[in-house]
Phi, psi and omega in degrees: 000125184271329184220133174271125179268119185257113179273137182206158170298163182269358182296152180305319180293316181297320179293323176297319179295317179296323178294323176298316178296317179300319179297316179299317179292319178299320178296335178270007177085019182249123180284148183222161174217136181264129179248116183273138183228138174269129182252162178301320180297329178286327182279319186272060179282354179276350184256131177304137185300325181298332181293327184246014181297144177083357184264003178071029185290343176258004186234328191302313182291328176293318177297320180297324179300325178284315180299326181273358177084011177279348177209166181256333186224136172259122180259118183235150156291123185303330181290344180274352186274132168299163185287341181256122178281133181302148177303134179096351179242160176212144172285106188267343184199143173231102179295173180309133186276140173275179180306121182278355189290160167266158179224157172260135175243132182115291178217151174285164184301317181294339180270000179270115181287170178305132179079011179299156184251128181247135178260122176196144176263007187258117174300327177300309182297320179297313184296315183290321180289321180293334177300320180271326182231079182293350180280345186287153174251153183230142175232156183291152180213126175223174179113174178288174188297322179298316180294323180295315181292325178297333180298336181295340180257005180278148178301137177089355178240126183265331181199160177235144174258134180218174178270132180303319183298323180296315180293324178297314182295328181272356180076029184246031180299336180291349179275350185284125175271326180200136171270128181269120185302120180296348176296330176242326178265080189300124182290160173297147178309125177081002183299133181091347182256152171252142177241125181252114180260144173224171175292140183301325183269003181267078186297320183296319178293320179298323178292321179293318180293332180298338181292339180244015178283136174256112187299321180292317178297320180294320180293317178298318180294320178302317180295314181295320180289332174295322174301311181297319182295323180295327179282334179112135184299330183259011183296127183263359181285136180301121180210154181203158178210145183221118182256139173232160183239142170225094187067236178266358182267132180254134170250127179242125175254120180244149178218145178211140178242161175289173187302329181271351180079015183277330181238130182240130178244135179238150176202141175228150180207165179237155177183181179244348178260106187300315182295312182295320180296316179300316180295318182297315181294321179297316180298320182298307184293324178295314183290327177297332177272005180074027186250030180301334180248022178305135177264131178212145181280141180244000000 
């Protein structure tokens, strides 16, 4: 194979991420070509993101391009992937992970007065922030990253929550008012990481992608995705997990809120088996919420 075809969404951030992957591969002596794909999530900007969360609306069409042979690699924000990988595909590489934290744009938390309004489309972000600041109000937010950040200057909105990695990749770190410590503001599963999928039977592509795989980032993502998988790919309840490494020991911090976001349960544990640790932490927070029999589509 002379050139790896990288499928990606057409959004400015997604193209920046694909270009980052292309650069890493090029530095390893591997030629690349970017294949742009329009996804359902990009088209359905009229629907709140929470309504279609977990359905792969930012990933399915990109994955299909690889399955149909129009591309060799699907480049994803790992946080956009459902917990179940489609048959015939495999996450073949996870490059070095960027900052997984969330950030406030507009004003820092201490600068938000009682009743301030925060724009975010994420139930996770709402639940975790409301846990510390129950006085805050929240409004829905969709659109590309530029549109989201612009909302911070609109009348009636005091701040916007975004991913630190997204602003870093776009060169917009100067817009950050405050970085929210992931030790308490638990990031979305896979936030800051890229996941590169290839066809399971495409051994040559998998070998090429292995040249830019970061083993620690891949292990952390495996643990976090095991947490997500235990809850169910279609689970609409706000949940998040953040894995860190100390040698061979993994610490996973998991958080889950009830459907309304009124009650938040946290749990952390350590282990060396990424899959088992992710499942164990997920079971704990789910059961603490009385959700042992929660029904969710997979």
